[in-house]
C-alpha positions as a Markdown table, in Angstrom:
| # | Residue | x | y | z |
|---|---|---|---|---|
| 1 | Met | 102.8 | 137.4 | 63.6 |
| 2 | Phe | 102.6 | 140.6 | 65.6 |
| 3 | Glu | 99.0 | 141.3 | 64.1 |
| 4 | Asp | 98.3 | 137.9 | 65.3 |
| 5 | Ile | 99.4 | 138.3 | 68.6 |
| 6 | Leu | 97.0 | 141.5 | 69.0 |
| 7 | Ser | 94.2 | 139.6 | 67.6 |
| 8 | Ala | 94.5 | 136.8 | 69.9 |
| 9 | Leu | 94.8 | 139.3 | 73.0 |
| 10 | Gln | 91.6 | 141.3 | 72.2 |
| 11 | Asn | 89.8 | 137.8 | 71.5 |
| 12 | Phe | 91.1 | 136.8 | 74.7 |
| 13 | Arg | 89.3 | 140.0 | 76.3 |
| 14 | His | 86.2 | 139.3 | 74.4 |
| 15 | Asn | 85.9 | 135.8 | 76.0 |
| 16 | Lys | 87.0 | 136.4 | 79.5 |
| 17 | Met | 85.6 | 133.0 | 80.9 |
| 18 | Arg | 86.0 | 131.0 | 78.0 |
| 19 | Thr | 89.8 | 131.9 | 78.2 |
| 20 | Leu | 90.2 | 131.4 | 82.2 |
| 21 | Leu | 88.8 | 128.0 | 81.7 |
| 22 | Ser | 91.3 | 127.1 | 79.1 |
| 23 | Leu | 94.2 | 128.7 | 81.0 |
| 24 | Leu | 93.2 | 126.8 | 84.0 |
| 25 | Gly | 93.2 | 123.5 | 82.3 |
| 26 | Ile | 97.0 | 123.8 | 81.2 |
| 27 | Met | 98.1 | 125.8 | 84.5 |
| 28 | Ile | 96.7 | 122.8 | 86.8 |
| 29 | Gly | 98.9 | 119.9 | 84.3 |
| 30 | Val | 102.0 | 122.2 | 84.5 |
| 31 | Ser | 101.8 | 122.9 | 88.4 |
| 32 | Ser | 100.8 | 119.1 | 89.2 |
| 33 | Val | 104.1 | 118.2 | 87.0 |
| 34 | Val | 106.2 | 121.1 | 88.4 |
| 35 | Ile | 104.8 | 119.6 | 92.1 |
| 36 | Thr | 105.8 | 116.6 | 91.5 |
| 37 | Met | 109.0 | 116.4 | 89.9 |
| 38 | Asn | 110.2 | 118.9 | 92.6 |
| 39 | Leu | 109.1 | 116.4 | 95.4 |
| 40 | Ser | 110.5 | 113.6 | 93.7 |
| 41 | Arg | 113.6 | 116.1 | 93.8 |
| 42 | Ser | 113.7 | 116.9 | 97.3 |
| 43 | Leu | 113.3 | 113.2 | 98.2 |
| 44 | Glu | 116.1 | 112.1 | 96.5 |
| 45 | Ala | 118.2 | 115.2 | 98.0 |
| 46 | Ser | 116.9 | 114.3 | 101.5 |
| 47 | Val | 117.9 | 110.6 | 100.8 |
| 48 | Ser | 121.6 | 111.6 | 100.2 |
| 49 | Leu | 121.5 | 113.9 | 103.1 |
| 50 | Val | 120.7 | 111.2 | 105.4 |
| 51 | Phe | 123.5 | 108.6 | 103.8 |
| 52 | Lys | 126.1 | 111.2 | 103.7 |
| 53 | Asp | 127.1 | 110.5 | 107.3 |
| 54 | Phe | 127.9 | 106.7 | 106.4 |
| 55 | Ser | 131.2 | 105.6 | 104.8 |
| 56 | Ser | 130.7 | 104.7 | 101.2 |
| 57 | Ser | 133.5 | 102.0 | 101.5 |
| 58 | Met | 132.2 | 100.1 | 104.4 |
| 59 | Val | 130.2 | 96.7 | 104.2 |
| 60 | Ala | 128.8 | 95.5 | 107.3 |
| 61 | Val | 128.0 | 91.3 | 107.6 |
| 62 | Trp | 126.3 | 89.8 | 109.8 |
| 63 | Pro | 124.7 | 86.1 | 110.3 |
| 64 | Ser | 121.6 | 85.6 | 108.7 |
| 65 | Ser | 120.0 | 84.3 | 112.0 |
| 66 | Trp | 121.5 | 85.4 | 115.1 |
| 67 | Arg | 120.2 | 82.5 | 117.3 |
| 68 | Asn | 121.6 | 79.8 | 114.7 |
| 69 | Ala | 124.5 | 81.2 | 113.4 |
| 70 | Ala | 126.1 | 78.8 | 110.9 |
| 71 | Ile | 129.2 | 80.9 | 110.5 |
| 72 | Thr | 131.9 | 82.2 | 112.8 |
| 73 | Phe | 133.6 | 85.4 | 112.5 |
| 74 | Asn | 137.0 | 84.7 | 113.7 |
| 75 | Asp | 140.6 | 85.5 | 112.5 |
| 76 | Arg | 140.6 | 82.8 | 109.5 |
| 77 | Tyr | 137.2 | 84.2 | 108.3 |
| 78 | Ala | 139.1 | 87.6 | 108.3 |
| 79 | Asp | 141.7 | 86.1 | 106.1 |
| 80 | Met | 139.6 | 84.0 | 103.9 |
| 81 | Leu | 137.9 | 87.4 | 102.7 |
| 82 | Lys | 140.8 | 89.5 | 102.5 |
| 83 | Lys | 142.5 | 86.9 | 100.3 |
| 84 | Arg | 139.4 | 85.9 | 98.1 |
| 85 | Val | 138.0 | 89.3 | 97.9 |
| 86 | Pro | 140.9 | 91.3 | 96.4 |
| 87 | Gln | 138.9 | 94.7 | 96.8 |
| 88 | Ile | 139.0 | 94.0 | 100.6 |
| 89 | Lys | 141.1 | 96.7 | 102.5 |
| 90 | Arg | 140.5 | 95.8 | 106.0 |
| 91 | Val | 138.5 | 93.5 | 108.0 |
| 92 | Phe | 137.0 | 94.4 | 111.1 |
| 93 | Gly | 135.5 | 92.1 | 114.0 |
| 94 | Leu | 132.7 | 93.4 | 116.0 |
| 95 | Asp | 131.3 | 92.4 | 119.2 |
| 96 | Ser | 128.7 | 93.7 | 121.4 |
| 97 | Phe | 127.2 | 93.3 | 125.0 |
| 98 | Asn | 124.8 | 95.2 | 127.2 |
| 99 | Ala | 126.2 | 96.8 | 130.4 |
| 100 | Ala | 124.7 | 99.1 | 133.0 |
| 101 | Val | 127.1 | 102.2 | 133.2 |
| 102 | Leu | 127.5 | 103.8 | 136.4 |
| 103 | Arg | 129.4 | 106.4 | 138.0 |
| 104 | Gly | 128.8 | 106.5 | 141.8 |
| 105 | Arg | 125.4 | 106.9 | 142.4 |
| 106 | Leu | 124.6 | 108.2 | 138.8 |
| 107 | Asn | 123.1 | 105.4 | 136.3 |
| 108 | Ala | 123.1 | 106.1 | 132.6 |
| 109 | Gly | 121.0 | 102.8 | 132.4 |
| 110 | Ser | 121.7 | 99.6 | 130.3 |
| 111 | Lys | 123.7 | 100.7 | 127.2 |
| 112 | Glu | 125.1 | 98.7 | 124.3 |
| 113 | Cys | 129.0 | 98.5 | 124.7 |
| 114 | Phe | 130.8 | 97.8 | 121.1 |
| 115 | Gly | 134.2 | 95.9 | 121.0 |
| 116 | Ile | 136.2 | 97.4 | 118.2 |
| 117 | Glu | 139.4 | 96.8 | 116.5 |
| 118 | Tyr | 142.1 | 99.3 | 115.6 |
| 119 | Gly | 141.6 | 101.6 | 112.5 |
| 120 | Tyr | 137.7 | 101.1 | 112.9 |
| 121 | Leu | 136.8 | 104.6 | 114.0 |
| 122 | Glu | 138.9 | 106.2 | 111.2 |
| 123 | Ala | 137.3 | 103.6 | 108.7 |
| 124 | Gln | 133.6 | 104.6 | 109.9 |
| 125 | Lys | 134.5 | 108.1 | 109.5 |
| 126 | Trp | 133.2 | 108.6 | 113.2 |
| 127 | His | 135.0 | 111.7 | 115.2 |
| 128 | Leu | 135.0 | 112.9 | 118.7 |
| 129 | Glu | 133.4 | 115.5 | 120.1 |
| 130 | Tyr | 136.4 | 115.8 | 122.4 |
| 131 | Gly | 139.0 | 113.8 | 124.0 |
| 132 | Thr | 141.8 | 110.9 | 122.1 |
| 133 | Leu | 141.3 | 107.9 | 120.2 |
| 134 | Phe | 142.2 | 104.3 | 121.2 |
| 135 | Thr | 146.2 | 103.7 | 120.6 |
| 136 | Ala | 147.7 | 100.8 | 119.3 |
| 137 | Ser | 149.1 | 99.6 | 122.6 |
| 138 | Asp | 145.5 | 100.0 | 124.3 |
| 139 | Phe | 144.3 | 97.4 | 121.4 |
| 140 | Met | 147.1 | 95.0 | 122.3 |
| 141 | Ser | 146.5 | 95.1 | 126.1 |
| 142 | Gly | 143.2 | 95.2 | 126.2 |
| 143 | Ala | 143.2 | 98.3 | 128.0 |
| 144 | Gln | 140.0 | 99.3 | 130.1 |
| 145 | Lys | 139.5 | 102.8 | 128.3 |
| 146 | Val | 136.2 | 103.6 | 126.8 |
| 147 | Ile | 134.7 | 106.2 | 124.4 |
| 148 | Ile | 131.4 | 107.0 | 125.2 |
| 149 | Gly | 128.4 | 108.5 | 123.7 |
| 150 | Glu | 127.2 | 112.3 | 123.8 |
| 151 | Asp | 123.9 | 111.4 | 126.1 |
| 152 | Ile | 126.0 | 109.4 | 128.4 |
| 153 | Ala | 128.7 | 111.9 | 128.9 |
| 154 | Lys | 125.9 | 114.3 | 129.7 |
| 155 | Gly | 124.1 | 112.5 | 132.0 |
| 156 | Leu | 127.1 | 111.3 | 134.1 |
| 157 | Phe | 129.3 | 114.0 | 133.9 |
| 158 | Pro | 126.7 | 117.0 | 134.0 |
| 159 | Glu | 129.7 | 119.4 | 135.3 |
| 160 | Gly | 131.6 | 119.5 | 132.0 |
| 161 | Ser | 134.4 | 117.4 | 130.3 |
| 162 | Ala | 134.2 | 113.4 | 131.1 |
| 163 | Val | 137.6 | 113.1 | 129.8 |
| 164 | Gly | 140.4 | 111.4 | 132.4 |
| 165 | Lys | 137.1 | 110.5 | 134.8 |
| 166 | Lys | 136.3 | 107.2 | 135.9 |
| 167 | Leu | 132.7 | 104.9 | 135.3 |
| 168 | Thr | 131.8 | 101.6 | 135.8 |
| 169 | Leu | 130.3 | 98.8 | 133.6 |
| 170 | Ser | 128.2 | 96.2 | 135.3 |
| 171 | Val | 127.9 | 93.1 | 133.3 |
| 172 | Asp | 125.3 | 90.7 | 133.7 |
| 173 | Asn | 126.9 | 87.2 | 134.9 |
| 174 | Gly | 123.7 | 84.9 | 134.8 |
| 175 | Asn | 122.9 | 83.8 | 138.4 |
| 176 | Ala | 126.3 | 85.3 | 139.9 |
| 177 | Ala | 127.1 | 88.8 | 140.9 |
| 178 | Pro | 127.3 | 90.9 | 137.9 |
| 179 | Leu | 130.9 | 91.7 | 136.7 |
| 180 | Leu | 132.1 | 95.1 | 137.4 |
| 181 | Phe | 134.9 | 97.0 | 135.4 |
| 182 | Thr | 136.4 | 100.3 | 136.4 |
| 183 | Cys | 137.0 | 102.0 | 133.1 |
| 184 | Thr | 138.6 | 105.3 | 132.2 |
| 185 | Val | 136.9 | 108.0 | 129.6 |
| 186 | Ile | 139.4 | 108.9 | 126.5 |
| 187 | Gly | 136.8 | 110.7 | 124.7 |
| 188 | Val | 133.2 | 111.3 | 123.6 |
| 189 | Leu | 131.7 | 110.9 | 120.1 |
| 190 | Lys | 130.2 | 113.1 | 118.1 |
| 191 | Thr | 126.6 | 112.0 | 117.3 |
| 192 | Lys | 125.9 | 110.8 | 113.5 |
| 193 | Ala | 124.1 | 108.3 | 112.0 |
| 194 | Thr | 125.3 | 104.5 | 112.1 |
| 195 | Thr | 124.5 | 101.3 | 110.9 |
| 196 | Ile | 124.3 | 99.6 | 114.3 |
| 197 | Gly | 122.1 | 102.0 | 116.3 |
| 198 | Gln | 122.3 | 105.5 | 118.1 |
| 199 | Met | 125.8 | 106.8 | 118.4 |
| 200 | Gln | 125.3 | 108.9 | 121.5 |
| 201 | Arg | 124.5 | 106.0 | 123.6 |
| 202 | Phe | 127.3 | 104.0 | 122.6 |
| 203 | Val | 130.2 | 102.6 | 124.6 |
| 204 | Leu | 133.1 | 101.6 | 122.8 |
| 205 | Leu | 136.1 | 99.8 | 124.0 |
| 206 | Pro | 139.0 | 97.9 | 122.4 |
| 207 | Arg | 137.8 | 93.9 | 121.3 |
| 208 | Ser | 140.9 | 92.8 | 123.1 |
| 209 | Phe | 139.1 | 94.0 | 126.6 |
| 210 | Met | 136.1 | 91.4 | 125.7 |
| 211 | Ala | 138.6 | 88.4 | 124.9 |
| 212 | Met | 140.8 | 88.9 | 128.1 |
| 213 | Gln | 137.6 | 90.0 | 130.5 |
| 214 | Leu | 134.8 | 88.0 | 128.8 |
| 215 | Gly | 136.3 | 85.3 | 126.6 |
| 216 | Arg | 134.6 | 86.9 | 124.1 |
| 217 | His | 137.3 | 85.4 | 121.1 |
| 218 | Glu | 134.7 | 85.3 | 118.0 |
| 219 | Ala | 133.1 | 88.3 | 116.7 |
| 220 | Asp | 129.1 | 89.0 | 116.3 |
| 221 | Ser | 129.7 | 90.4 | 112.9 |
| 222 | Val | 132.4 | 91.9 | 110.8 |
| 223 | Asp | 132.7 | 95.4 | 109.2 |
| 224 | Val | 134.5 | 95.0 | 105.9 |
| 225 | Glu | 136.3 | 98.2 | 104.7 |
| 226 | Leu | 137.0 | 98.4 | 100.7 |
| 227 | Tyr | 139.1 | 100.2 | 98.6 |
| 228 | Asp | 138.2 | 103.9 | 97.4 |
| 229 | Ser | 138.6 | 102.5 | 94.0 |
| 230 | Val | 135.7 | 100.2 | 94.3 |
| 231 | Thr | 132.7 | 101.1 | 91.9 |
| 232 | Asp | 130.6 | 98.1 | 91.7 |
| 233 | Ile | 129.7 | 97.2 | 95.3 |
| 234 | Gln | 127.1 | 94.9 | 94.2 |
| 235 | Ala | 129.6 | 92.6 | 92.9 |
| 236 | Val | 131.5 | 92.7 | 96.4 |
| 237 | Glu | 128.6 | 91.7 | 98.1 |
| 238 | Asp | 127.9 | 88.8 | 95.8 |
| 239 | Ala | 131.4 | 87.9 | 96.2 |
| 240 | Ile | 131.4 | 88.0 | 100.3 |
| 241 | Lys | 128.2 | 86.2 | 100.3 |
| 242 | Ala | 130.0 | 83.2 | 98.1 |
| 243 | Val | 132.9 | 83.0 | 100.2 |
| 244 | Ser | 130.6 | 83.1 | 103.3 |
| 245 | Asp | 128.9 | 80.4 | 102.2 |
| 246 | Glu | 132.0 | 78.4 | 100.9 |
| 247 | Tyr | 133.7 | 79.0 | 104.7 |
| 248 | Ala | 130.4 | 78.2 | 106.5 |
| 249 | Asn | 129.7 | 74.9 | 104.2 |
| 250 | Ser | 126.0 | 76.1 | 104.0 |
| 251 | Lys | 124.1 | 78.6 | 102.0 |
| 252 | Asn | 122.4 | 82.1 | 102.7 |
| 253 | Thr | 124.5 | 82.2 | 106.0 |
| 254 | Val | 125.2 | 86.1 | 105.9 |
| 255 | Arg | 123.3 | 89.2 | 105.5 |
| 256 | Ile | 125.0 | 92.3 | 103.9 |
| 257 | Trp | 124.3 | 96.1 | 104.5 |
| 258 | Ser | 126.1 | 99.0 | 102.3 |
| 259 | Ala | 125.0 | 102.3 | 102.6 |
| 260 | Gln | 126.1 | 102.6 | 98.7 |
| 261 | Ser | 123.9 | 99.8 | 97.5 |
| 262 | Met | 121.3 | 100.8 | 99.6 |
| 263 | Gln | 121.2 | 104.3 | 98.5 |
| 264 | Lys | 121.1 | 103.2 | 94.9 |
| 265 | Gln | 117.8 | 100.8 | 95.8 |
| 266 | Ile | 116.0 | 103.4 | 97.6 |
| 267 | Gln | 116.7 | 106.4 | 94.9 |
| 268 | Gly | 115.6 | 103.6 | 92.1 |
| 269 | Ser | 112.4 | 102.9 | 93.7 |
| 270 | Leu | 112.1 | 106.8 | 94.0 |
| 271 | Ala | 112.7 | 107.5 | 90.5 |
| 272 | Met | 110.1 | 104.8 | 89.4 |
| 273 | Ile | 107.4 | 106.3 | 92.0 |
| 274 | Ala | 108.5 | 109.8 | 90.8 |
| 275 | Ala | 107.9 | 108.4 | 87.1 |
| 276 | Val | 104.6 | 107.2 | 87.8 |
| 277 | Leu | 103.4 | 110.3 | 89.5 |
| 278 | Ser | 104.6 | 112.4 | 86.6 |
| 279 | Gly | 103.1 | 110.2 | 84.3 |
| 280 | Ile | 99.7 | 110.8 | 86.0 |
| 281 | Ala | 100.2 | 114.5 | 86.4 |
| 282 | Gly | 100.9 | 114.5 | 82.8 |
| 283 | Leu | 97.7 | 113.4 | 82.1 |
| 284 | Ser | 95.9 | 116.7 | 83.4 |
| 285 | Leu | 98.4 | 118.3 | 80.6 |
| 286 | Leu | 96.6 | 116.4 | 78.0 |
| 287 | Ile | 93.4 | 117.2 | 79.3 |
| 288 | Gly | 94.2 | 120.8 | 79.3 |
| 289 | Gly | 95.2 | 120.3 | 75.3 |
| 290 | Val | 92.2 | 118.9 | 74.7 |
| 291 | Gly | 89.9 | 121.4 | 76.3 |
| 292 | Ile | 91.9 | 124.4 | 74.2 |
| 293 | Met | 91.2 | 122.4 | 71.0 |
| 294 | Asn | 87.2 | 122.2 | 72.0 |
| 295 | Ile | 87.5 | 125.9 | 73.0 |
| 296 | Met | 89.0 | 127.0 | 69.6 |
| 297 | Leu | 86.6 | 124.9 | 67.6 |
| 298 | Val | 84.4 | 126.5 | 69.3 |
| 299 | Thr | 85.7 | 129.9 | 68.5 |
| 300 | Val | 86.2 | 129.1 | 64.7 |
| 301 | Ala | 82.2 | 128.5 | 64.5 |
| 302 | Glu | 81.7 | 131.8 | 66.0 |
| 303 | Arg | 84.3 | 133.7 | 63.6 |
| 304 | Arg | 83.0 | 132.0 | 60.5 |
| 305 | Gln | 81.7 | 135.2 | 59.3 |
| 306 | Glu | 85.4 | 137.4 | 60.3 |
| 307 | Ile | 87.3 | 134.2 | 58.7 |
| 308 | Gly | 85.1 | 134.5 | 55.3 |
| 309 | Ile | 85.6 | 138.5 | 55.2 |
| 310 | Arg | 88.9 | 137.9 | 55.7 |
| 311 | Lys | 89.7 | 135.5 | 53.3 |
| 312 | Ala | 87.3 | 137.5 | 50.6 |
| 313 | Ile | 89.8 | 140.8 | 50.9 |
| 314 | Gly | 92.5 | 138.4 | 50.0 |
| 315 | Ala | 93.7 | 136.7 | 53.4 |
| 316 | Thr | 95.7 | 133.6 | 52.5 |
| 317 | Thr | 95.3 | 130.3 | 54.2 |
| 318 | Gly | 98.3 | 130.4 | 55.8 |
| 319 | Ala | 97.4 | 133.7 | 57.4 |
| 320 | Ile | 94.2 | 132.2 | 58.8 |
| 321 | Leu | 96.0 | 129.3 | 60.0 |
| 322 | Ser | 98.6 | 131.3 | 61.9 |
| 323 | Gln | 96.2 | 133.5 | 63.5 |
| 324 | Phe | 94.6 | 130.7 | 65.0 |
| 325 | Leu | 97.9 | 128.8 | 65.8 |
| 326 | Thr | 98.9 | 131.8 | 67.6 |
| 327 | Glu | 95.8 | 132.1 | 69.9 |
| 328 | Ser | 96.0 | 128.3 | 71.1 |
| 329 | Ala | 99.7 | 128.7 | 71.5 |
| 330 | Ala | 99.0 | 132.0 | 73.6 |
| 331 | Ile | 96.9 | 130.3 | 75.6 |
| 332 | Ser | 98.9 | 127.3 | 76.4 |
| 333 | Ile | 102.0 | 129.6 | 76.4 |
| 334 | Val | 100.5 | 131.9 | 79.4 |
| 335 | Gly | 98.3 | 129.1 | 81.1 |
| 336 | Gly | 102.2 | 126.9 | 81.5 |
| 337 | Gly | 103.9 | 130.3 | 82.5 |
| 338 | Ile | 101.0 | 130.5 | 85.2 |
| 339 | Gly | 101.4 | 126.8 | 85.9 |
| 340 | Leu | 105.2 | 127.4 | 86.6 |
| 341 | Ala | 104.5 | 129.9 | 89.1 |
| 342 | Val | 101.9 | 128.1 | 90.8 |
| 343 | Gly | 103.9 | 125.1 | 91.2 |
| 344 | Phe | 106.9 | 126.3 | 92.5 |
| 345 | Leu | 105.0 | 128.5 | 94.8 |
| 346 | Ile | 102.9 | 125.3 | 96.2 |
| 347 | Ser | 106.2 | 123.4 | 96.7 |
| 348 | Leu | 107.8 | 126.0 | 98.4 |
| 349 | Val | 105.1 | 125.9 | 100.9 |
| 350 | Ala | 103.8 | 122.3 | 101.0 |
| 351 | Val | 106.6 | 119.8 | 100.0 |
| 352 | Thr | 109.6 | 120.6 | 102.9 |
| 353 | Pro | 106.3 | 120.3 | 105.8 |
| 354 | Val | 104.9 | 117.1 | 103.8 |
| 355 | Leu | 108.5 | 115.5 | 103.8 |
| 356 | Ser | 108.9 | 116.3 | 107.5 |
| 357 | Gln | 106.0 | 114.2 | 108.3 |
| 358 | Phe | 107.2 | 111.0 | 106.8 |
| 359 | Ser | 111.2 | 111.4 | 107.9 |
| 360 | Gly | 110.9 | 110.3 | 110.9 |
| 361 | Gly | 112.7 | 113.2 | 112.5 |
| 362 | Ser | 115.6 | 113.0 | 109.6 |
| 363 | Glu | 116.5 | 116.5 | 108.0 |
| 364 | Val | 114.8 | 117.2 | 104.6 |
| 365 | Val | 115.7 | 119.6 | 101.9 |
| 366 | Leu | 113.7 | 121.3 | 99.2 |
| 367 | Ser | 115.4 | 121.0 | 96.0 |
| 368 | Phe | 113.7 | 122.6 | 92.8 |
| 369 | Asn | 114.1 | 120.4 | 89.4 |
| 370 | Met | 114.3 | 123.6 | 87.0 |
| 371 | Arg | 115.1 | 121.2 | 84.2 |
| 372 | Gly | 111.7 | 118.9 | 84.6 |
| 373 | Ala | 109.7 | 122.2 | 85.1 |
| 374 | Leu | 111.3 | 123.7 | 81.6 |
| 375 | Ile | 110.1 | 120.8 | 80.0 |
| 376 | Ala | 106.7 | 120.7 | 81.4 |
| 377 | Phe | 106.4 | 124.2 | 80.1 |
| 378 | Leu | 107.5 | 123.1 | 76.7 |
| 379 | Ile | 105.6 | 120.4 | 76.8 |
| 380 | Ser | 102.3 | 122.6 | 77.5 |
| 381 | Ala | 103.1 | 125.2 | 74.8 |
| 382 | Gly | 103.8 | 122.2 | 72.4 |
| 383 | Ala | 100.2 | 121.0 | 73.4 |
| 384 | Gly | 98.4 | 124.4 | 72.8 |
| 385 | Ile | 99.9 | 124.4 | 69.1 |
| 386 | Phe | 99.1 | 120.6 | 68.4 |
| 387 | Phe | 95.7 | 120.8 | 69.8 |
| 388 | Gly | 94.9 | 123.7 | 68.0 |
| 389 | Leu | 96.1 | 122.7 | 65.0 |
| 390 | Tyr | 93.0 | 121.0 | 63.7 |
| 391 | Pro | 90.9 | 124.0 | 64.6 |
| 392 | Ala | 93.1 | 126.3 | 62.8 |
| 393 | Trp | 93.3 | 123.8 | 59.7 |
| 394 | Gln | 89.5 | 124.1 | 60.0 |
| 395 | Ala | 89.4 | 128.0 | 59.7 |
| 396 | Gly | 92.2 | 128.5 | 57.2 |
| 397 | Lys | 90.3 | 125.4 | 54.7 |
| 398 | Leu | 86.7 | 127.7 | 55.0 |
| 399 | Asp | 85.2 | 128.6 | 51.7 |
| 400 | Pro | 84.5 | 132.4 | 52.2 |
| 401 | Val | 81.4 | 132.2 | 50.1 |
| 402 | Lys | 80.0 | 129.5 | 52.3 |
| 403 | Ala | 81.0 | 131.6 | 55.3 |
| 404 | Leu | 79.2 | 134.8 | 54.3 |
| 405 | Glu | 76.0 | 132.6 | 53.4 |
| 406 | Glu | 75.6 | 130.9 | 56.6 |
| 407 | Thr | 75.8 | 134.2 | 58.5 |
């Protein structure tokens, strides 16, 4: 075997251009597969990073049509959901309205204000940059207290902490004068991704405030918290849709969103795309293997005299077969190794910038698929042996007398 390797290296040195072209085919194939797999793995990691801020136990339920909602989100609906869907831990009503947020002469502009229920912040895993959460008595009394986003806090309270200070919510009242509510800031939200918008621009207040001051007794939507033991989110979503349709005596009354099901859908689509791209990249490996076969056939034709002499002095068919298989395997292994290095280098330099162009500002992660790279390398080595088998077999069965006569 060692002599076969030395013979292969010597043959490579004598036919540098031919060897280089053979290496190039395998190298391009392996590097293409490696880049594709690394890109796919990086996309999956980036998607997981986006969804890590979302609570995996929360399911958002909206009416299918905001204009002509066929369903009413009230206490009766919440009780029915909890009774009929045992996986549900809590149901939170969620209301919203727009209001200009003011502090004296400072104006933060029109912001979306959300009326939330007790326990909602904890269920959503939202945290405060500083300050305190609403208390149970705040929800019972409809206290005029607010928790605001970081952008609002910086705009209205440039001097520092906003906690304990007052701001005014100016709510449009049709043709009449706007409704003005003076509220005390008790906390500032720490910014993170949400299903309902940009948290840094939120104003949160007890939902009971909206019922008492604005006459809003029905929720715009509901967020459902599931028990941590729930694994089949899709089954829960289907059950919520069925109960909602029954409650409203209509069909397709709600739309449902959950971070877990959305992440699974996206990752499923990414896996399908990655499989297609890997298949296309794998074709270049096939082409590289055919190139090796072509080169080895030429090599056998050129070295007929050498083969004839070796067989004449006692070389067995197996020895000749081993020699040429070693040469083809060496080409594919060296080409595969170079392809691995090139693939990882290009991934390191190019994958993150490419993903950043399509991330919409979200953070991206570079993740290497080491297992996929190893499989690509082994396939390239196998391709060299497979496609070198026929030329090696031809060399092994060559009649030494005829080989020497033809020279």
